[in-house]
PLY file of the C-alpha trace (Angstrom):
ply
format ascii 1.0
element vertex 530
property float x
property float y
property float z
element edge 529
property int vertex1
property int vertex2
end_header
36.39 56.65 -16.08
37.18 53.46 -14.16
35.67 50.00 -13.98
36.29 47.11 -11.58
35.64 43.76 -13.18
36.09 40.51 -11.24
36.69 36.95 -12.39
34.42 34.21 -11.04
36.22 31.75 -8.77
34.20 28.67 -9.72
36.35 25.77 -10.82
36.19 25.06 -14.54
34.56 28.39 -15.33
35.98 30.56 -18.10
37.55 33.85 -17.10
34.55 35.89 -18.07
34.46 39.25 -16.35
31.77 40.16 -13.85
31.06 43.78 -13.00
29.43 44.84 -9.73
26.47 47.15 -10.05
27.93 50.68 -10.37
25.84 53.81 -10.85
27.54 56.34 -13.19
27.97 59.92 -12.07
26.49 62.74 -14.11
28.68 63.51 -17.07
30.50 60.17 -17.04
29.98 56.83 -18.76
30.78 53.27 -17.77
32.06 50.80 -20.30
30.98 47.19 -20.29
33.44 44.59 -18.88
35.74 42.86 -21.33
35.46 39.10 -21.85
38.90 37.54 -21.42
39.16 33.78 -21.91
41.14 31.64 -19.51
43.86 30.79 -22.02
44.43 34.42 -23.10
48.14 35.29 -22.58
47.09 38.64 -21.14
45.97 36.94 -17.93
49.34 35.29 -17.41
51.05 38.63 -17.96
48.77 40.47 -15.51
49.24 37.73 -12.91
52.97 38.48 -12.76
53.12 42.15 -13.70
53.13 43.39 -10.11
51.69 46.84 -10.74
49.85 49.22 -13.04
49.94 48.11 -16.70
49.91 50.59 -19.58
47.75 48.95 -22.25
49.20 51.00 -25.09
52.76 49.71 -24.49
51.94 45.97 -24.53
52.80 43.89 -27.60
51.00 40.61 -26.77
49.06 38.55 -29.31
45.93 38.74 -27.17
42.23 39.08 -28.10
41.61 40.46 -24.63
44.23 43.17 -25.11
42.66 44.20 -28.41
39.21 44.34 -26.76
40.55 46.57 -23.96
42.04 48.99 -26.48
38.80 49.05 -28.47
36.96 50.04 -25.27
39.35 52.95 -24.76
41.08 51.46 -21.70
44.44 53.14 -20.94
45.55 51.52 -17.68
44.81 48.16 -16.08
45.52 47.50 -12.41
45.52 43.75 -11.56
43.67 42.85 -8.37
45.71 40.13 -6.70
44.61 38.33 -3.53
46.72 35.56 -2.00
48.60 35.19 -5.27
45.43 34.80 -7.36
44.27 37.21 -10.05
40.65 37.88 -9.07
39.85 40.98 -11.11
40.97 44.08 -12.96
40.68 47.81 -12.31
40.27 49.30 -15.81
40.79 53.02 -16.40
40.08 55.09 -19.44
41.56 58.53 -20.23
41.65 61.15 -17.47
38.84 63.71 -17.64
41.52 66.40 -17.81
42.97 64.59 -20.84
46.39 64.67 -19.15
48.58 61.58 -18.83
48.54 59.54 -15.61
51.40 60.65 -13.36
53.70 58.53 -11.17
51.70 59.68 -8.15
48.53 58.52 -9.87
50.05 55.11 -10.47
51.22 54.74 -6.87
47.75 55.74 -5.68
46.19 53.12 -7.96
48.54 50.38 -6.74
47.77 51.24 -3.12
44.06 51.27 -3.94
44.34 47.83 -5.60
45.85 46.30 -2.44
42.81 47.46 -0.45
40.22 46.69 -3.11
41.37 43.11 -3.85
40.26 41.63 -0.48
36.94 43.43 -0.76
36.39 42.01 -4.24
37.25 38.54 -2.94
34.68 38.90 -0.17
32.10 40.11 -2.70
32.84 37.10 -4.91
32.40 34.69 -2.00
29.14 36.33 -0.96
27.83 36.18 -4.51
28.91 32.54 -4.85
27.16 31.62 -1.60
24.02 33.43 -2.68
24.08 31.57 -5.99
24.61 28.23 -4.25
21.77 29.00 -1.82
19.44 29.79 -4.71
20.51 26.56 -6.45
19.94 24.52 -3.28
16.53 26.06 -2.84
15.66 25.32 -6.46
16.89 21.71 -6.15
15.01 21.19 -2.90
11.87 22.52 -4.53
12.37 20.18 -7.50
12.89 17.26 -5.11
9.71 18.12 -3.23
7.77 18.19 -6.48
9.37 14.96 -7.72
8.71 13.23 -4.39
5.07 14.29 -4.54
4.80 13.03 -8.12
6.35 9.70 -7.21
4.20 9.23 -4.12
1.09 9.89 -6.19
2.15 7.29 -8.76
2.84 4.49 -6.25
-0.21 2.58 -4.95
-1.54 3.81 -1.62
-2.20 0.22 -0.51
-2.17 -3.30 -1.87
-5.52 -4.58 -3.22
-7.61 -7.02 -1.18
-8.25 -10.37 -2.92
-10.23 -13.22 -1.37
-7.86 -16.03 -0.52
-4.74 -13.94 -1.14
-2.48 -11.64 0.83
-0.58 -8.89 -1.03
1.84 -6.41 0.49
4.47 -3.93 -0.72
7.35 -1.94 0.75
9.33 0.90 -0.85
12.44 2.57 0.61
14.23 5.05 -1.69
17.96 5.66 -1.33
17.34 9.41 -1.80
14.31 11.67 -1.57
13.19 10.17 -4.86
14.33 7.07 -6.67
13.89 4.92 -9.74
12.11 1.87 -8.28
8.40 1.43 -8.86
5.64 -1.11 -8.38
1.99 -1.20 -9.30
-1.21 -3.25 -9.09
-3.50 -3.05 -12.13
-7.10 -4.27 -12.04
-7.94 -6.18 -15.25
-10.99 -7.84 -16.79
-12.54 -10.96 -15.24
-11.10 -10.21 -11.82
-7.49 -10.72 -12.89
-4.74 -8.58 -11.40
-1.64 -7.14 -13.04
1.47 -6.91 -10.82
4.40 -4.70 -11.81
7.82 -4.15 -10.27
10.58 -2.18 -11.98
13.80 -0.28 -11.52
15.03 2.69 -13.56
18.79 3.16 -13.73
20.17 6.11 -11.79
18.45 7.87 -8.90
17.00 11.29 -8.14
14.69 13.43 -10.25
15.60 12.05 -13.74
14.98 8.46 -12.61
11.71 9.44 -10.94
10.45 11.10 -14.12
11.37 8.08 -16.26
9.72 5.88 -13.65
6.48 7.86 -13.85
6.50 7.70 -17.63
7.22 3.95 -17.70
4.51 3.22 -15.17
1.93 5.19 -17.18
2.82 3.43 -20.43
2.56 0.01 -18.74
-0.88 0.88 -17.39
-2.09 1.92 -20.82
-0.72 -1.17 -22.56
-2.01 -3.54 -19.86
-5.61 -2.51 -20.51
-5.35 -3.37 -24.21
-3.04 -6.40 -24.28
-3.68 -9.68 -22.44
-0.14 -11.06 -22.65
2.60 -9.78 -20.28
5.16 -10.34 -23.04
3.17 -8.19 -25.47
2.81 -5.47 -22.83
6.58 -5.30 -22.31
7.21 -5.30 -26.06
4.83 -2.37 -26.52
6.29 -0.43 -23.58
9.83 -0.93 -24.86
8.98 0.38 -28.33
7.32 3.48 -26.87
10.15 4.22 -24.42
13.10 3.83 -26.79
12.66 7.06 -28.81
12.34 9.37 -25.79
14.25 7.88 -22.87
17.36 9.93 -21.90
20.76 8.56 -23.00
22.34 5.91 -20.77
19.06 5.22 -18.99
16.83 2.15 -19.12
14.34 0.32 -16.93
14.18 -3.29 -15.78
10.67 -4.59 -15.25
8.72 -7.70 -14.27
5.06 -7.83 -15.30
2.69 -10.59 -14.16
-1.00 -11.34 -14.51
-2.65 -13.29 -11.69
-5.90 -15.21 -11.96
-6.98 -15.34 -8.29
-9.44 -18.18 -8.86
-7.00 -20.71 -10.31
-3.77 -19.32 -8.90
-2.34 -19.13 -12.43
0.42 -16.52 -12.65
1.60 -15.55 -16.15
4.79 -13.48 -16.15
7.35 -11.88 -18.44
10.67 -10.31 -17.55
12.59 -7.35 -19.00
15.93 -7.73 -17.29
14.63 -7.61 -13.70
15.71 -9.75 -10.74
14.11 -13.20 -10.71
11.31 -13.52 -8.12
11.35 -16.34 -5.59
8.42 -18.75 -5.37
8.07 -20.36 -1.96
6.81 -23.98 -2.23
6.70 -27.04 -0.03
10.07 -28.04 -1.44
11.77 -24.73 -0.68
12.33 -21.58 -2.74
12.66 -21.63 -6.51
13.37 -18.81 -8.96
10.75 -17.88 -11.55
13.15 -17.86 -14.48
12.53 -15.58 -17.45
14.85 -13.34 -19.44
14.50 -10.31 -21.67
16.20 -7.04 -22.62
15.62 -4.08 -20.25
13.11 -1.50 -21.46
14.35 1.51 -23.42
17.67 0.09 -24.66
16.86 -1.27 -28.12
13.63 -1.06 -30.15
12.02 -4.14 -31.62
12.79 -6.46 -28.70
10.58 -9.52 -28.06
9.72 -11.10 -24.72
8.38 -14.50 -23.62
5.46 -15.49 -21.41
5.95 -18.06 -18.66
3.45 -19.35 -16.15
3.18 -21.10 -12.82
0.31 -22.03 -10.52
0.65 -20.59 -7.02
-0.85 -23.22 -4.72
-2.43 -22.66 -1.31
0.31 -21.98 1.22
2.76 -20.78 -1.45
3.99 -17.23 -1.96
6.03 -15.10 -4.37
8.58 -12.45 -3.41
9.38 -9.71 -5.95
12.29 -7.40 -5.14
14.68 -4.82 -6.59
18.48 -5.07 -6.68
18.85 -2.61 -3.80
18.16 -5.61 -1.55
20.61 -8.18 -2.89
23.34 -5.61 -3.63
23.39 -4.08 -0.13
26.81 -4.35 1.57
27.94 -4.95 5.13
31.02 -3.50 6.85
33.24 -6.10 5.15
31.88 -5.16 1.69
30.07 -8.48 1.40
26.80 -8.36 -0.52
23.49 -9.53 0.92
23.28 -11.67 -2.20
20.85 -14.08 -3.86
21.80 -17.24 -1.88
21.07 -15.49 1.42
17.73 -14.24 0.13
16.76 -17.62 -1.33
17.52 -19.36 1.97
15.50 -16.77 3.87
12.48 -17.28 1.59
12.80 -21.08 1.88
12.65 -20.80 5.67
10.12 -18.00 6.10
8.13 -17.87 2.85
4.87 -19.02 4.43
4.72 -16.04 6.79
2.35 -13.23 5.93
4.85 -10.74 7.33
7.60 -11.90 4.95
8.36 -8.28 4.01
9.06 -7.45 7.66
11.24 -10.56 7.97
13.30 -9.61 4.90
13.56 -5.96 5.96
14.75 -6.96 9.43
17.32 -9.32 7.92
18.61 -6.55 5.65
18.85 -4.09 8.52
20.74 -6.60 10.66
23.12 -7.34 7.77
23.86 -3.89 6.36
26.38 -1.57 7.96
24.43 1.33 9.45
27.44 3.59 8.91
27.12 3.11 5.14
24.44 5.07 3.33
21.83 3.03 1.51
23.24 2.50 -1.96
20.09 1.88 -3.94
16.31 1.86 -3.65
14.79 -1.21 -1.99
11.37 -2.39 -3.17
9.60 -5.55 -2.01
6.27 -6.98 -3.16
4.80 -10.22 -1.79
1.97 -12.33 -3.16
0.79 -15.16 -0.89
-2.04 -17.62 -1.42
-3.81 -18.50 1.80
-4.54 -22.06 2.84
-8.11 -23.28 2.42
-10.38 -23.30 5.44
-10.24 -27.11 5.53
-6.52 -26.93 6.23
-7.16 -24.95 9.37
-6.12 -21.47 10.33
-4.03 -20.31 13.27
-6.02 -19.71 16.41
-6.07 -16.48 18.35
-2.69 -15.83 19.92
-0.83 -18.03 17.42
2.17 -16.64 15.56
2.64 -18.66 12.38
6.36 -19.18 11.67
5.99 -21.32 8.56
3.47 -23.37 6.61
4.50 -25.87 3.94
3.60 -29.17 2.28
5.57 -32.32 1.50
4.57 -34.89 -1.10
3.48 -38.23 0.36
6.52 -40.22 -0.76
8.88 -42.32 1.39
11.85 -40.29 2.57
10.12 -36.92 2.46
9.91 -36.92 6.24
13.52 -35.75 6.11
12.38 -32.56 4.37
9.88 -31.93 7.15
12.47 -32.64 9.87
15.05 -30.30 8.33
12.68 -27.39 7.82
11.08 -27.64 11.26
14.50 -27.97 12.91
15.70 -24.83 11.12
12.72 -22.87 12.43
12.96 -24.22 15.99
16.75 -24.15 16.28
16.78 -20.90 18.22
13.80 -21.80 20.42
14.77 -25.18 21.94
17.96 -26.53 23.46
19.82 -29.32 21.65
18.28 -32.25 23.57
14.70 -31.01 23.15
15.36 -30.17 19.50
16.37 -33.80 18.89
13.11 -34.99 20.50
11.20 -32.58 18.26
12.93 -33.93 15.15
12.06 -37.51 16.11
8.43 -36.59 16.74
8.11 -34.65 13.48
9.65 -37.49 11.48
7.32 -40.10 13.01
4.22 -37.89 12.65
5.02 -37.10 9.00
5.63 -40.77 8.13
2.32 -41.73 9.77
0.51 -39.01 7.83
2.05 -40.08 4.51
1.54 -43.82 5.08
-1.71 -44.17 6.99
-3.44 -40.89 6.19
-2.53 -40.31 2.54
-1.70 -43.93 1.57
1.54 -42.76 -0.01
-0.29 -40.92 -2.77
2.37 -38.44 -3.90
-0.19 -36.00 -5.24
-1.86 -35.78 -1.80
0.51 -33.69 0.34
1.05 -33.56 4.07
0.54 -30.05 5.44
2.88 -28.91 8.21
2.43 -25.70 10.17
4.96 -24.37 12.68
3.77 -21.72 15.12
4.21 -20.35 18.58
1.50 -19.61 21.11
2.72 -17.73 24.15
5.42 -19.91 25.72
4.72 -22.94 23.53
6.00 -24.19 20.17
3.39 -26.11 18.15
4.01 -28.24 15.07
0.75 -29.30 13.38
0.90 -32.24 10.91
-2.23 -32.66 8.76
-3.13 -35.52 6.40
-6.17 -36.28 4.23
-7.44 -39.43 5.95
-11.07 -38.38 5.53
-13.51 -39.80 8.07
-11.22 -42.57 9.37
-10.89 -42.36 13.14
-7.61 -41.30 14.69
-6.05 -44.22 16.56
-5.26 -43.83 20.22
-1.71 -43.97 21.53
-1.18 -47.54 22.81
1.85 -49.24 24.30
3.39 -51.53 21.63
4.25 -55.20 22.35
8.05 -54.88 22.38
8.66 -58.64 22.73
6.49 -59.40 19.70
8.31 -56.78 17.64
11.74 -58.06 18.69
10.68 -61.61 17.88
9.63 -60.52 14.40
5.97 -61.34 15.05
4.99 -57.73 14.43
6.30 -55.08 12.04
9.03 -52.89 13.50
6.87 -49.95 12.47
3.74 -49.08 14.41
5.25 -47.26 17.36
3.15 -44.38 16.10
1.50 -42.14 18.61
3.15 -43.96 21.53
6.61 -42.80 20.43
5.40 -39.32 19.55
3.59 -38.93 22.87
6.80 -39.74 24.73
8.83 -37.21 22.74
6.64 -34.14 23.23
5.33 -32.14 26.18
1.76 -32.43 24.91
0.07 -34.32 22.07
-3.21 -33.11 20.56
-5.29 -34.74 17.84
-8.28 -33.41 15.89
-10.32 -34.12 12.78
-12.79 -32.13 10.68
-14.11 -35.13 8.74
-11.74 -34.45 5.86
-8.35 -34.15 7.51
-6.56 -35.44 10.57
-4.25 -33.12 12.47
-1.67 -34.07 15.09
-0.22 -31.19 17.10
3.19 -31.62 18.72
3.52 -29.18 21.60
6.76 -28.17 23.30
7.13 -25.70 26.15
9.71 -23.12 25.07
11.28 -23.30 28.53
12.45 -26.73 29.63
10.37 -28.16 32.43
7.26 -26.27 31.41
5.22 -29.51 31.30
7.31 -31.89 33.33
9.89 -32.79 30.66
0 1
1 2
2 3
3 4
4 5
5 6
6 7
7 8
8 9
9 10
10 11
11 12
12 13
13 14
14 15
15 16
16 17
17 18
18 19
19 20
20 21
21 22
22 23
23 24
24 25
25 26
26 27
27 28
28 29
29 30
30 31
31 32
32 33
33 34
34 35
35 36
36 37
37 38
38 39
39 40
40 41
41 42
42 43
43 44
44 45
45 46
46 47
47 48
48 49
49 50
50 51
51 52
52 53
53 54
54 55
55 56
56 57
57 58
58 59
59 60
60 61
61 62
62 63
63 64
64 65
65 66
66 67
67 68
68 69
69 70
70 71
71 72
72 73
73 74
74 75
75 76
76 77
77 78
78 79
79 80
80 81
81 82
82 83
83 84
84 85
85 86
86 87
87 88
88 89
89 90
90 91
91 92
92 93
93 94
94 95
95 96
96 97
97 98
98 99
99 100
100 101
101 102
102 103
103 104
104 105
105 106
106 107
107 108
108 109
109 110
110 111
111 112
112 113
113 114
114 115
115 116
116 117
117 118
118 119
119 120
120 121
121 122
122 123
123 124
124 125
125 126
126 127
127 128
128 129
129 130
130 131
131 132
132 133
133 134
134 135
135 136
136 137
137 138
138 139
139 140
140 141
141 142
142 143
143 144
144 145
145 146
146 147
147 148
148 149
149 150
150 151
151 152
152 153
153 154
154 155
155 156
156 157
157 158
158 159
159 160
160 161
161 162
162 163
163 164
164 165
165 166
166 167
167 168
168 169
169 170
170 171
171 172
172 173
173 174
174 175
175 176
176 177
177 178
178 179
179 180
180 181
181 182
182 183
183 184
184 185
185 186
186 187
187 188
188 189
189 190
190 191
191 192
192 193
193 194
194 195
195 196
196 197
197 198
198 199
199 200
200 201
201 202
202 203
203 204
204 205
205 206
206 207
207 208
208 209
209 210
210 211
211 212
212 213
213 214
214 215
215 216
216 217
217 218
218 219
219 220
220 221
221 222
222 223
223 224
224 225
225 226
226 227
227 228
228 229
229 230
230 231
231 232
232 233
233 234
234 235
235 236
236 237
237 238
238 239
239 240
240 241
241 242
242 243
243 244
244 245
245 246
246 247
247 248
248 249
249 250
250 251
251 252
252 253
253 254
254 255
255 256
256 257
257 258
258 259
259 260
260 261
261 262
262 263
263 264
264 265
265 266
266 267
267 268
268 269
269 270
270 271
271 272
272 273
273 274
274 275
275 276
276 277
277 278
278 279
279 280
280 281
281 282
282 283
283 284
284 285
285 286
286 287
287 288
288 289
289 290
290 291
291 292
292 293
293 294
294 295
295 296
296 297
297 298
298 299
299 300
300 301
301 302
302 303
303 304
304 305
305 306
306 307
307 308
308 309
309 310
310 311
311 312
312 313
313 314
314 315
315 316
316 317
317 318
318 319
319 320
320 321
321 322
322 323
323 324
324 325
325 326
326 327
327 328
328 329
329 330
330 331
331 332
332 333
333 334
334 335
335 336
336 337
337 338
338 339
339 340
340 341
341 342
342 343
343 344
344 345
345 346
346 347
347 348
348 349
349 350
350 351
351 352
352 353
353 354
354 355
355 356
356 357
357 358
358 359
359 360
360 361
361 362
362 363
363 364
364 365
365 366
366 367
367 368
368 369
369 370
370 371
371 372
372 373
373 374
374 375
375 376
376 377
377 378
378 379
379 380
380 381
381 382
382 383
383 384
384 385
385 386
386 387
387 388
388 389
389 390
390 391
391 392
392 393
393 394
394 395
395 396
396 397
397 398
398 399
399 400
400 401
401 402
402 403
403 404
404 405
405 406
406 407
407 408
408 409
409 410
410 411
411 412
412 413
413 414
414 415
415 416
416 417
417 418
418 419
419 420
420 421
421 422
422 423
423 424
424 425
425 426
426 427
427 428
428 429
429 430
430 431
431 432
432 433
433 434
434 435
435 436
436 437
437 438
438 439
439 440
440 441
441 442
442 443
443 444
444 445
445 446
446 447
447 448
448 449
449 450
450 451
451 452
452 453
453 454
454 455
455 456
456 457
457 458
458 459
459 460
460 461
461 462
462 463
463 464
464 465
465 466
466 467
467 468
468 469
469 470
470 471
471 472
472 473
473 474
474 475
475 476
476 477
477 478
478 479
479 480
480 481
481 482
482 483
483 484
484 485
485 486
486 487
487 488
488 489
489 490
490 491
491 492
492 493
493 494
494 495
495 496
496 497
497 498
498 499
499 500
500 501
501 502
502 503
503 504
504 505
505 506
506 507
507 508
508 509
509 510
510 511
511 512
512 513
513 514
514 515
515 516
516 517
517 518
518 519
519 520
520 521
521 522
522 523
523 524
524 525
525 526
526 527
527 528
528 529
């Protein structure tokens, strides 16, 4: 009887024999292959033997040799292909019970030279079949995991009167570890969740689904974000896989008051866009699933009309360009400070990331963005049809704050106007803001000046709104220059006259509560005679 057993060629695999399917002939029997470990000295001997090996004459201290003898093997013919031992041809006693002759041995050696390449081909085919089955299984698992994850993420952001919510999710692979959620609570409040599970792929997606479900359950029973995170952490710790954890930010919004209560478990700090720029909503805490018994703190802020909050995952700030520079927090903070009033802030941030990141480099991590923006009240005015709002912000009515307005408007208009026209715009914005603070709001710091920057077709419009009530808007008159130079009149008071001579068009309006001055510039020089 004879048996061909081959050794798998997978790296790191033990030298366990594999036997092709062989049907025994009538009157014969086939022995099972012999397990020979990779460090068995028999393998080293067979690798260099160069021919038929008589098992009975060997004197090696080898478990494999003993197993061959126990199976009744008499001869072993190594199958060598390109210098590698890929299998053995094992032979038991001859049916005639005679010894193997020299001719038999030469025949076996010649047979081995022809069989070895065939065995190698069979091994490669089997390996490819195994890899194909594994790929198919993995692809099926990914399809299932992707479906699970898609079903767990919200289909759309909820609609709240006076608010605009939006979300964007871009996994680095078919499935990822980022997640976000909106949870309806009692009294019209809304829970907002954003999180990131370490690692990517199916394990991260499963932990994500579990974390999201636990948060939803705890949020319905506990009114404090800090208590929700504490409960979720204690439930995750016993079952989360080793070396995995989840960062998470959980907030509760009261849409009526704008009060946002939030707690943080190791997640990136959100940016709050305000009239003074972008500030971080600072809060710290241990990521979920690392250590049981952790406590978290509640913090709160009031999101005012015209303000917005950007939540994001670290796939955004840790993205790299071709020079291995990170997108980074300073870049993101500056972007929010300039564009935070726009409803399409997610598109702005996504476009900035795409322009920054090297397209030749695969996305390194999931990118998740969630925006929460409070709309201005109707009294503040809304953009008209055809208007594209670039920014909307407030400045406190205090001397010197016109410089804030000038800087922010100039940043927005820098790419739209040439240098000379940009300087005229800055002068007009500064004068209009000072007039609004002084004459409209009487320098009451708590009464802000609202500034909106927008485009309408081929025009740039800067609208400056105060709270002058029913007072009439003065007309632009030519000042008495001689009286001012002689000190008989205040050097201030150039007002609308100066503004009117800086812009292409000046518009004024009032709704009985607020005064608005619109500074209009044609985007192409000469559009209105300037």
